[in-house]
All heavy atoms as an XYZ file, in Angstrom:
768
protein
N      -7.335     -6.807      3.153
C      -6.450     -5.739      3.561
C      -5.234     -6.331      4.266
O      -5.330     -7.332      4.963
C      -7.174     -4.769      4.497
C      -8.309     -4.025      3.824
S      -9.111     -2.880      4.967
C      -8.061     -1.480      4.769
N      -4.144     -5.669      4.092
C      -2.905     -6.107      4.723
C      -2.764     -5.371      6.045
O      -2.823     -4.154      6.093
C      -1.692     -5.799      3.826
C      -1.831     -6.555      2.506
C      -0.402     -6.132      4.531
C      -0.801     -6.152      1.487
N      -2.598     -6.106      7.108
C      -2.384     -5.492      8.419
C      -0.969     -5.796      8.871
O      -0.534     -6.937      8.841
C      -3.377     -6.017      9.448
C      -4.791     -5.560      9.200
C      -4.917     -4.089      9.467
C      -6.336     -3.616      9.275
N      -6.478     -2.200      9.458
N      -0.270     -4.762      9.233
C       1.085     -4.938      9.740
C       1.080     -4.615     11.224
O       0.122     -4.073     11.759
C       2.066     -4.008      9.008
O       1.658     -2.659      9.203
C       2.100     -4.312      7.514
N       2.180     -4.905     11.876
C       2.245     -4.662     13.317
C       2.439     -3.182     13.640
O       2.154     -2.754     14.737
C       3.371     -5.490     13.932
O       4.602     -5.141     13.337
N       2.921     -2.414     12.687
C       3.142     -0.983     12.911
C       2.106     -0.151     12.186
O       1.147     -0.669     11.627
N       2.304      1.159     12.203
C       1.372      2.035     11.501
C       1.420      1.787      9.988
O       2.429      1.331      9.454
C       1.871      3.444     11.819
C       3.044      3.316     12.703
C       3.359      1.874     12.879
N       0.331      2.101      9.336
C       0.244      1.927      7.881
C       1.221      2.866      7.182
O       1.466      3.976      7.642
C      -1.171      2.221      7.417
N       1.776      2.390      6.088
C       2.609      3.254      5.258
C       1.717      3.842      4.168
O       0.631      3.317      3.883
C       3.757      2.466      4.608
O       3.196      1.482      3.733
C       4.648      1.811      5.657
N       2.175      4.912      3.555
C       1.390      5.566      2.514
C       1.046      4.603      1.370
O      -0.126      4.519      0.974
C       2.138      6.796      1.995
C       1.375      7.573      0.966
C       2.148      8.818      0.554
C       1.446      9.579     -0.544
N       2.169     10.796     -0.924
N       1.996      3.833      0.820
C       1.641      2.914     -0.268
C       0.612      1.859      0.132
O      -0.309      1.563     -0.635
C       2.978      2.257     -0.638
C       4.020      3.215     -0.188
C       3.450      3.864      1.046
N       0.757      1.300      1.324
C      -0.212      0.292      1.766
C      -1.577      0.935      1.999
O      -2.605      0.391      1.601
C       0.289     -0.451      3.025
C       1.463     -1.355      2.644
C      -0.834     -1.266      3.663
C       2.112     -2.057      3.811
N      -1.590      2.087      2.624
C      -2.842      2.805      2.868
C      -3.562      3.089      1.553
O      -4.744      2.784      1.404
C      -2.552      4.113      3.609
C      -3.726      5.073      3.780
C      -4.765      4.477      4.704
C      -3.227      6.405      4.314
N      -2.849      3.666      0.592
C      -3.453      4.008     -0.695
C      -3.908      2.754     -1.440
O      -4.983      2.733     -2.033
C      -2.477      4.809     -1.550
C      -2.379      6.262     -1.176
C      -2.749      6.716      0.089
C      -1.905      7.192     -2.073
C      -2.647      8.050      0.427
C      -1.806      8.535     -1.742
C      -2.171      8.961     -0.487
O      -2.081     10.286     -0.160
N      -3.100      1.712     -1.401
C      -3.483      0.462     -2.059
C      -4.738     -0.143     -1.461
O      -5.623     -0.605     -2.189
N      -4.832     -0.129     -0.140
C      -6.024     -0.671      0.521
C      -7.271      0.132      0.181
O      -8.331     -0.444     -0.090
C      -5.825     -0.713      2.035
C      -4.880     -1.814      2.463
O      -4.608     -2.754      1.727
N      -4.355     -1.685      3.667
N      -7.158      1.450      0.181
C      -8.319      2.289     -0.137
C      -8.733      2.077     -1.591
O      -9.919      1.894     -1.893
C      -8.026      3.772      0.157
C      -7.894      3.995      1.666
C      -9.130      4.666     -0.416
C      -7.418      5.390      2.057
N      -7.768      2.075     -2.510
C      -8.099      1.889     -3.919
C      -8.696      0.512     -4.172
O      -9.623      0.370     -4.969
C      -6.862      2.117     -4.782
C      -6.476      3.575     -4.821
C      -5.150      3.814     -5.506
O      -4.306      2.924     -5.601
N      -4.959      5.023     -5.990
N      -8.194     -0.499     -3.481
C      -8.743     -1.845     -3.610
C     -10.209     -1.864     -3.169
O     -11.064     -2.433     -3.856
C      -7.916     -2.831     -2.782
C      -8.458     -4.212     -2.803
N      -8.266     -5.076     -3.858
C      -9.219     -4.882     -1.901
C      -8.874     -6.218     -3.593
N      -9.454     -6.119     -2.418
N     -10.491     -1.245     -2.055
C     -11.863     -1.187     -1.549
C     -12.769     -0.451     -2.530
O     -13.900     -0.876     -2.790
C     -11.902     -0.502     -0.168
O     -11.090     -1.260      0.728
C     -13.313     -0.409      0.373
N     -12.283      0.661     -3.073
C     -13.075      1.425     -4.040
C     -13.364      0.596     -5.292
O     -14.491      0.602     -5.800
C     -12.356      2.715     -4.427
C     -12.147      3.751     -3.329
C     -11.333      4.928     -3.853
C     -13.482      4.225     -2.770
N     -12.362     -0.124     -5.777
C     -12.564     -0.939     -6.973
C     -13.518     -2.100     -6.694
O     -14.379     -2.404     -7.520
C     -11.230     -1.457     -7.510
C     -11.324     -2.271     -8.807
C     -11.964     -1.463     -9.927
C      -9.944     -2.763     -9.224
N     -13.385     -2.734     -5.547
C     -14.302     -3.817     -5.191
C     -15.743     -3.314     -5.189
O     -16.633     -3.982     -5.713
C     -13.979     -4.372     -3.810
C     -12.970     -5.471     -3.806
C     -12.894     -6.104     -2.423
O     -12.660     -5.429     -1.427
N     -13.074     -7.405     -2.372
N     -15.975     -2.148     -4.605
C     -17.323     -1.586     -4.562
C     -17.820     -1.258     -5.964
O     -18.977     -1.514     -6.295
C     -17.359     -0.320     -3.697
O     -17.044     -0.617     -2.370
N     -16.958     -0.675     -6.782
C     -17.351     -0.326     -8.149
C     -17.722     -1.581     -8.940
O     -18.721     -1.590     -9.678
C     -16.221      0.433     -8.841
N     -16.934     -2.630     -8.780
C     -17.222     -3.873     -9.494
C     -18.526     -4.504     -9.016
O     -19.321     -4.976     -9.825
C     -16.066     -4.860     -9.328
C     -14.795     -4.522    -10.102
C     -13.633     -5.381     -9.608
C     -15.002     -4.689    -11.601
N     -18.756     -4.511     -7.719
C     -19.977     -5.137     -7.213
C     -21.219     -4.323     -7.557
O     -22.278     -4.891     -7.812
C     -19.885     -5.387     -5.706
O     -19.883     -4.173     -5.003
N     -21.091     -3.008     -7.616
C     -22.230     -2.152     -7.947
C     -22.333     -1.887     -9.454
O     -23.335     -1.337     -9.917
C     -22.114     -0.822     -7.204
C     -22.211     -0.975     -5.702
C     -21.911      0.325     -4.946
O     -21.913      1.400     -5.581
O     -21.672      0.244     -3.741
N     -21.262     -2.229    -10.191
C     -21.184     -2.014    -11.636
C     -21.415     -0.548    -12.015
O     -22.064     -0.231    -12.994
C     -22.143     -2.931    -12.389
C     -21.773     -4.407    -12.230
C     -22.668     -5.329    -13.007
N     -22.728     -5.040    -14.425
C     -21.961     -5.596    -15.348
N     -21.050     -6.481    -14.987
N     -22.102     -5.313    -16.615
N     -20.868      0.341    -11.201
C     -20.913      1.774    -11.498
C     -19.499      2.320    -11.347
O     -18.863      2.127    -10.318
C     -21.866      2.532    -10.560
O     -21.483      2.297     -9.216
C     -23.308      2.115    -10.773
N     -19.029      3.008    -12.369
C     -17.648      3.461    -12.408
C     -17.531      4.962    -12.646
O     -16.455      5.453    -12.934
C     -16.887      2.704    -13.501
C     -16.771      1.239    -13.213
C     -17.774      0.365    -13.580
C     -15.682      0.742    -12.531
C     -17.681     -0.983    -13.294
C     -15.580     -0.602    -12.237
C     -16.582     -1.471    -12.625
N     -18.628      5.683    -12.520
C     -18.596      7.121    -12.792
C     -17.749      7.851    -11.752
O     -17.556      7.376    -10.631
C     -20.011      7.699    -12.796
O     -20.540      7.697    -11.479
N     -17.265      9.019    -12.145
C     -16.466      9.843    -11.240
C     -17.276     10.211    -10.004
O     -16.755     10.214     -8.888
C     -15.975     11.092    -11.969
N     -18.556     10.503    -10.188
C     -19.403     10.883     -9.053
C     -19.545      9.751     -8.050
O     -19.466      9.971     -6.841
C     -20.801     11.316     -9.542
C     -20.804     12.545    -10.399
C     -20.457     12.256    -11.867
O     -20.590     11.089    -12.325
O     -20.009     13.187    -12.546
N     -19.753      8.529     -8.554
C     -19.881      7.377     -7.657
C     -18.561      7.072     -6.961
O     -18.537      6.717     -5.786
C     -20.391      6.147     -8.416
C     -21.864      6.215     -8.727
C     -22.708      6.243     -7.466
O     -22.536      5.379     -6.582
O     -23.550      7.151     -7.352
N     -17.469      7.222     -7.671
C     -16.154      6.995     -7.064
C     -15.918      8.018     -5.963
O     -15.427      7.674     -4.879
C     -15.045      7.074     -8.125
O     -15.294      6.065     -9.111
C     -13.673      6.853     -7.507
N     -16.273      9.267     -6.199
C     -16.125     10.322     -5.187
C     -16.980     10.000     -3.962
O     -16.537     10.127     -2.830
C     -16.532     11.666     -5.795
C     -16.158     12.860     -4.955
C     -16.476     14.198     -5.651
N     -16.009     14.245     -7.034
C     -16.815     14.289     -8.104
N     -18.121     14.284     -7.970
N     -16.307     14.323     -9.323
N     -18.201      9.534     -4.194
C     -19.101      9.172     -3.086
C     -18.510      8.019     -2.277
O     -18.477      8.063     -1.040
C     -20.481      8.779     -3.630
C     -21.471      8.351     -2.539
C     -22.720      7.718     -3.107
N     -22.479      6.502     -3.866
C     -22.238      5.311     -3.333
N     -22.166      5.163     -2.019
N     -22.044      4.245     -4.094
N     -18.005      7.001     -2.962
C     -17.411      5.854     -2.267
C     -16.176      6.263     -1.470
O     -15.973      5.787     -0.356
C     -17.019      4.773     -3.276
C     -18.171      4.021     -3.824
C     -17.680      2.887     -4.722
N     -18.769      2.432     -5.536
C     -18.935      2.718     -6.824
N     -18.049      3.429     -7.466
N     -19.971      2.273     -7.466
N     -15.370      7.142     -2.047
C     -14.176      7.611     -1.333
C     -14.579      8.369     -0.079
O     -14.002      8.162      0.996
C     -13.311      8.487     -2.241
C     -12.048      9.065     -1.604
C     -11.144      7.964     -1.060
C     -11.305      9.933     -2.609
N     -15.583      9.228     -0.187
C     -16.058      9.961      0.989
C     -16.539      9.004      2.077
O     -16.244      9.191      3.259
C     -17.185     10.928      0.612
C     -16.699     12.131     -0.175
O     -15.482     12.423     -0.144
O     -17.531     12.780     -0.835
N     -17.268      7.956      1.683
C     -17.737      6.955      2.654
C     -16.568      6.233      3.308
O     -16.553      6.018      4.522
C     -18.646      5.934      1.972
C     -20.013      6.459      1.620
C     -20.850      5.411      0.894
O     -20.455      4.223      0.856
O     -21.898      5.791      0.358
N     -15.582      5.873      2.503
C     -14.421      5.147      3.027
C     -13.641      6.007      4.023
O     -13.183      5.521      5.057
C     -13.525      4.710      1.857
C     -12.429      3.766      2.231
C     -12.916      2.396      2.683
O     -14.090      2.021      2.486
O     -12.083      1.685      3.260
N     -13.491      7.287      3.714
C     -12.718      8.181      4.578
C     -13.443      8.522      5.881
O     -12.837      9.078      6.789
C     -12.356      9.461      3.817
C     -11.405      9.261      2.639
C     -11.172     10.578      1.909
C     -10.093      8.636      3.080
N     -14.708      8.159      5.998
C     -15.457      8.369      7.247
C     -15.289      7.213      8.232
O     -15.601      7.352      9.411
C     -16.948      8.547      6.945
C     -17.270      9.852      6.263
C     -18.743      9.953      5.948
C     -19.034     11.211      5.157
N     -20.443     11.253      4.724
N     -14.767      6.095      7.761
C     -14.599      4.924      8.630
C     -13.489      5.182      9.633
O     -12.416      5.666      9.280
C     -14.277      3.687      7.800
C     -15.402      3.256      6.897
C     -14.995      2.045      6.083
C     -16.110      1.607      5.172
N     -15.669      0.484      4.309
N     -13.745      4.831     10.878
C     -12.771      5.067     11.944
C     -11.458      4.320     11.702
O     -10.385      4.856     11.951
C     -13.350      4.679     13.308
C     -14.439      5.617     13.794
C     -13.971      7.063     13.923
O     -12.850      7.293     14.445
O     -14.712      7.962     13.506
N     -11.547      3.093     11.204
C     -10.320      2.321     10.966
C      -9.463      2.983      9.885
O      -8.231      2.990      9.986
C     -10.651      0.886     10.572
O     -11.399      0.856      9.369
N     -10.084      3.553      8.889
C      -9.350      4.236      7.825
C      -8.748      5.530      8.369
O      -7.590      5.850      8.088
C     -10.253      4.499      6.602
C      -9.540      5.338      5.551
C     -10.729      3.181      5.998
N      -9.513      6.250      9.174
C      -8.987      7.476      9.788
C      -7.752      7.175     10.627
O      -6.761      7.914     10.574
C     -10.051      8.134     10.676
C     -11.159      8.802      9.917
C     -12.143      9.408     10.915
C     -13.337      9.998     10.252
N     -14.299     10.561     11.228
N      -7.803      6.088     11.381
C      -6.660      5.719     12.218
C      -5.439      5.383     11.358
O      -4.319      5.773     11.692
C      -7.009      4.534     13.118
C      -8.077      4.844     14.156
S      -7.595      6.157     15.294
C      -6.294      5.360     16.185
N      -5.665      4.668     10.253
C      -4.552      4.344      9.352
C      -3.970      5.604      8.725
O      -2.748      5.720      8.577
C      -5.010      3.381      8.257
C      -5.206      1.962      8.768
O      -4.694      1.640      9.866
O      -5.863      1.174      8.063
N      -4.813      6.553      8.369
C      -4.356      7.817      7.779
C      -3.503      8.576      8.787
O      -2.403      9.031      8.476
C      -5.551      8.665      7.302
C      -6.221      8.003      6.099
C      -5.108     10.091      6.968
C      -7.548      8.622      5.692
N      -4.012      8.703      9.986
C      -3.272      9.424     11.029
C      -1.983      8.693     11.387
O      -0.962      9.308     11.641
C      -4.143      9.648     12.249
C      -5.294     10.583     11.968
C      -5.301     11.650     11.119
C      -6.593     10.519     12.526
N      -6.529     12.254     11.121
C      -7.346     11.585     11.990
C      -7.215      9.667     13.438
C      -8.669     11.827     12.321
C      -8.542      9.914     13.773
C      -9.251     10.985     13.223
N      -2.049      7.352     11.406
C      -0.861      6.558     11.710
C       0.231      6.722     10.656
O       1.413      6.602     10.948
N      -0.176      7.015      9.425
C       0.783      7.228      8.342
C       1.290      8.668      8.317
O       2.093      9.029      7.469
C       0.144      6.880      6.994
N       0.807      9.471      9.292
C       1.247     10.858      9.375
C       0.647     11.755      8.306
O       1.258     12.743      7.912
N      -0.538     11.403      7.862
C      -1.201     12.163      6.803
C      -2.518     12.727      7.308
O      -2.982     12.376      8.380
C      -1.439     11.260      5.596
C      -0.163     10.645      5.063
S      -0.484      9.593      3.672
C      -0.943     10.845      2.487
N      -3.116     13.570      6.491
C      -4.432     14.114      6.786
C      -5.458     13.567      5.812
O      -5.127     13.157      4.692
N      -6.698     13.578      6.229
C      -7.775     13.050      5.393
C      -7.865     13.802      4.075
O      -8.037     13.199      3.012
C      -9.113     13.079      6.158
C      -9.064     12.057      7.297
C     -10.291     12.787      5.231
C     -10.238     12.074      8.237
N      -7.730     15.109      4.111
C      -7.827     15.890      2.876
C      -6.664     15.602      1.927
O      -6.837     15.639      0.709
C      -7.937     17.384      3.172
C      -9.255     17.777      3.812
C     -10.484     17.296      3.032
O     -10.507     17.448      1.782
O     -11.410     16.758      3.659
N      -5.482     15.295      2.483
C      -4.349     14.903      1.635
C      -4.674     13.625      0.873
O      -4.427     13.520     -0.333
C      -3.086     14.666      2.474
C      -2.619     15.913      3.195
O      -2.765     17.014      2.633
O      -2.096     15.775      4.321
N      -5.228     12.666      1.584
C      -5.572     11.385      0.975
C      -6.679     11.585     -0.065
O      -6.609     11.046     -1.172
C      -6.000     10.364      2.050
C      -6.497      9.083      1.421
C      -4.847     10.087      2.999
N      -7.682     12.375      0.280
C      -8.784     12.639     -0.649
C      -8.247     13.258     -1.950
O      -8.622     12.855     -3.047
C      -9.819     13.559     -0.022
C     -11.042     13.803     -0.895
C     -11.998     14.852     -0.321
N     -12.187     14.788      1.103
C     -13.049     13.999      1.754
N     -13.788     13.163      1.059
N     -13.159     14.042      3.057
N      -7.351     14.207     -1.830
C      -6.796     14.877     -3.010
C      -5.928     13.931     -3.830
O      -6.019     13.905     -5.063
C      -5.993     16.101     -2.587
N      -5.091     13.136     -3.161
C      -4.185     12.226     -3.866
C      -4.937     11.111     -4.589
O      -4.644     10.804     -5.740
C      -3.184     11.594     -2.901
C      -2.099     12.543     -2.455
O      -1.973     13.639     -3.035
O      -1.359     12.179     -1.515
N      -5.867     10.494     -3.902
C      -6.571      9.349     -4.470
C      -7.737      9.791     -5.345
O      -7.990      9.192     -6.388
C      -7.071      8.402     -3.357
C      -5.884      7.766     -2.659
C      -7.993      7.335     -3.920
C      -6.260      6.859     -1.520
N      -8.437     10.829     -4.939
C      -9.673     11.225     -5.612
C      -9.574     11.400     -7.108
O     -10.265     10.708     -7.866
N      -8.744     12.290     -7.576
C      -8.680     12.584     -9.009
C      -8.245     11.367     -9.822
O      -8.825     11.061    -10.861
C      -7.742     13.758     -9.258
N      -7.233     10.658     -9.325
C      -6.757      9.472    -10.041
C      -7.831      8.397    -10.123
O      -8.052      7.808    -11.169
C      -5.551      8.880     -9.340
C      -4.272      9.569     -9.616
C      -3.171      8.743     -8.988
N      -1.884      9.343     -9.192
C      -0.857      9.117     -8.443
N      -0.962      8.313     -7.419
N       0.292      9.683     -8.699
N      -8.456      8.127     -8.985
C      -9.463      7.071     -8.951
C     -10.678      7.442     -9.790
O     -11.210      6.597    -10.516
C      -9.881      6.783     -7.508
N     -11.109      8.692     -9.718
C     -12.273      9.111    -10.497
C     -12.032      8.900    -11.987
O     -12.850      8.301    -12.684
C     -12.598     10.575    -10.222
C     -13.161     10.823     -8.842
C     -13.248     12.298     -8.488
O     -13.211     13.143     -9.411
O     -13.363     12.601     -7.291
N     -10.911      9.389    -12.482
C     -10.613      9.253    -13.909
C     -10.300      7.807    -14.280
O     -10.769      7.302    -15.297
C      -9.439     10.156    -14.296
C      -9.764     11.618    -14.215
S      -8.466     12.766    -14.739
C      -6.970     11.839    -14.720
N      -9.507      7.143    -13.450
C      -9.096      5.772    -13.750
C     -10.246      4.782    -13.745
O     -10.364      3.951    -14.658
N     -11.100      4.858    -12.742
C     -12.221      3.924    -12.667
C     -13.220      4.189    -13.782
O     -13.788      3.262    -14.348
C     -12.919      3.992    -11.316
C     -12.101      3.420    -10.173
C     -12.585      3.464     -8.896
C     -10.858      2.852    -10.376
C     -11.859      2.949     -7.832
C     -10.115      2.333     -9.328
C     -10.626      2.379     -8.047
N     -13.452      5.462    -14.109
C     -14.387      5.771    -15.185
C     -13.851      5.231    -16.513
O     -14.591      4.625    -17.283
C     -14.641      7.267    -15.284
C     -15.738      7.590    -16.269
C     -16.385      8.922    -16.003
O     -16.167      9.554    -14.986
N     -17.213      9.353    -16.928
N     -12.563      5.399    -16.769
C     -11.957      4.873    -18.003
C     -12.034      3.344    -18.022
O     -12.345      2.737    -19.057
C     -10.512      5.342    -18.118
N     -11.764      2.716    -16.882
C     -11.860      1.257    -16.779
C     -13.275      0.798    -17.091
O     -13.484     -0.135    -17.872
C     -11.443      0.810    -15.379
C     -11.599     -0.669    -15.136
C     -10.592     -1.547    -15.495
C     -12.748     -1.172    -14.550
C     -10.728     -2.911    -15.274
C     -12.886     -2.531    -14.320
C     -11.878     -3.401    -14.690
N     -14.263      1.434    -16.468
C     -15.659      1.060    -16.694
C     -16.080      1.257    -18.133
O     -16.771      0.404    -18.709
N     -15.671      2.367    -18.733
C     -16.023      2.634    -20.129
C     -15.445      1.577    -21.061
O     -16.069      1.195    -22.043
C     -15.517      4.015    -20.565
C     -16.264      5.158    -19.899
O     -17.351      4.923    -19.323
O     -15.751      6.285    -19.951
N     -14.251      1.119    -20.747
C     -13.578      0.168    -21.624
C     -14.001     -1.280    -21.389
O     -14.215     -2.029    -22.331
C     -12.059      0.285    -21.454
C     -11.299     -0.620    -22.384
C      -9.835     -0.318    -22.382
C      -9.147     -1.175    -23.421
N      -7.761     -0.804    -23.594
N     -14.109     -1.680    -20.135
C     -14.233     -3.101    -19.836
C     -15.595     -3.553    -19.311
O     -15.847     -4.760    -19.264
C     -13.168     -3.510    -18.820
C     -11.794     -3.372    -19.356
C     -10.885     -2.415    -19.031
C     -11.165     -4.184    -20.346
N      -9.722     -2.586    -19.738
C      -9.866     -3.663    -20.559
C     -11.562     -5.295    -21.075
C      -8.985     -4.228    -21.470
C     -10.666     -5.856    -21.968
C      -9.403     -5.330    -22.159
N     -16.441     -2.649    -18.879
C     -17.704     -3.063    -18.265
C     -18.868     -2.660    -19.164
O     -18.960     -1.533    -19.612
C     -17.894     -2.421    -16.872
C     -16.690     -2.703    -15.986
C     -19.184     -2.879    -16.222
C     -16.407     -4.161    -15.713
N     -19.758     -3.573    -19.399
C     -20.924     -3.315    -20.221
C     -21.348     -4.593    -20.918
O     -20.743     -5.659    -20.742
N     -22.378     -4.477    -21.735
C     -22.862     -5.652    -22.456
C     -21.778     -6.179    -23.394
O     -21.589     -7.384    -23.538
C     -24.116     -5.283    -23.237
N     -21.045     -5.246    -24.024
C     -19.944     -5.611    -24.917
C     -18.748     -4.744    -24.555
O     -18.777     -3.537    -24.760
C     -20.318     -5.383    -26.395
C     -19.151     -5.717    -27.305
C     -21.549     -6.189    -26.767
N     -17.692     -5.326    -23.966
C     -16.515     -4.528    -23.626
C     -15.917     -3.859    -24.868
O     -15.969     -4.408    -25.957
C     -15.541     -5.555    -23.036
C     -16.422     -6.657    -22.551
C     -17.570     -6.702    -23.526
N     -15.382     -2.674    -24.686
C     -14.813     -1.878    -25.767
C     -13.308     -2.065    -25.784
O     -12.579     -1.270    -25.228
C     -15.175     -0.401    -25.566
C     -14.605      0.480    -26.640
O     -14.201      0.011    -27.694
N     -14.565      1.763    -26.371
N     -12.871     -3.117    -26.429
C     -11.441     -3.427    -26.467
C     -10.871     -2.850    -27.756
O     -10.836     -3.499    -28.780
C     -11.187     -4.943    -26.387
C      -9.695     -5.232    -26.341
C     -11.879     -5.523    -25.180
N     -10.435     -1.602    -27.681
C      -9.896     -0.957    -28.872
C      -8.374     -0.920    -28.863
O      -7.767     -0.517    -29.831
C     -10.441      0.467    -28.983
O     -10.094      1.201    -27.833
N      -7.758     -1.330    -27.749
C      -6.308     -1.302    -27.618
C      -5.793     -2.724    -27.538
O      -6.226     -3.502    -26.707
C      -5.905     -0.539    -26.354
C      -4.429     -0.538    -26.100
N      -3.562      0.210    -26.833
C      -3.684     -1.223    -25.207
C      -2.325      0.012    -26.386
N      -2.388     -0.856    -25.407
N      -4.880     -3.057    -28.420
C      -4.266     -4.386    -28.358
C      -3.057     -4.314    -27.455
O      -2.208     -3.475    -27.636
C      -3.855     -4.845    -29.746
C      -5.044     -5.141    -30.615
C      -4.616     -5.853    -31.853
C      -5.857     -6.136    -32.666
N      -5.908     -7.436    -33.186
N      -3.033     -5.168    -26.479
C      -1.940     -5.182    -25.525
C      -0.776     -6.002    -26.069
O      -0.967     -7.060    -26.636
C      -2.397     -5.764    -24.188
C      -3.319     -4.842    -23.465
C      -4.691     -5.008    -23.532
C      -2.814     -3.781    -22.738
C      -5.532     -4.142    -22.873
C      -3.650     -2.915    -22.075
C      -5.012     -3.098    -22.145
O      -5.833     -2.230    -21.496
N       0.381     -5.483    -25.881
C       1.587     -6.220    -26.205
C       2.371     -6.375    -24.922
O       2.089     -5.704    -23.932
C       2.445     -5.457    -27.242
O       2.855     -4.215    -26.671
C       1.664     -5.229    -28.535
N       3.330     -7.228    -24.956
C       4.138     -7.443    -23.756
C       4.785     -6.131    -23.283
O       4.805     -5.858    -22.105
C       5.202     -8.494    -24.023
C       5.947     -8.937    -22.805
C       6.860    -10.101    -23.104
C       7.509    -10.577    -21.838
N       8.352    -11.733    -22.050
N       5.243     -5.309    -24.207
C       5.912     -4.056    -23.820
C       4.938     -3.027    -23.269
O       5.303     -2.216    -22.449
C       6.671     -3.465    -25.011
O       5.763     -3.143    -26.044
N       3.666     -3.042    -23.700
C       2.730     -2.043    -23.186
C       2.223     -2.391    -21.803
O       1.654     -1.567    -21.112
C       1.533     -1.890    -24.135
O       0.704     -3.034    -24.103
N       2.417     -3.621    -21.358
C       1.946     -4.041    -20.047
C       2.996     -3.864    -18.976
O       2.723     -3.977    -17.807
C       1.484     -5.485    -20.102
C       0.260     -5.665    -20.987
S      -0.198     -7.386    -21.215
C      -0.638     -7.865    -19.586
N       4.232     -3.597    -19.335
C       5.319     -3.468    -18.361
C       5.453     -2.049    -17.873
O       5.119     -1.120    -18.440
C       6.639     -3.908    -18.967
S       6.590     -5.664    -19.441
């Protein structure tokens, strides 16, 4: 996590939370929307995260709404495509599709 001398900004806060959620998903090898929602709820209960949210001038429910839907869908799609006995690589990446 990146710690700055001042209060957390929204981009840093969201990036740190999403990073933590992805790390947990990778270590547990579960990417379902339900598991992502559970992990987000656990993360938002941590006092250090609450302080960062309040320091950024936001509310916990705002963060839950902003991150929740994106992370649930995004992590599930990531898990479906890349995690398993045989990854499902059906999309060929080109330089232009990665930018």
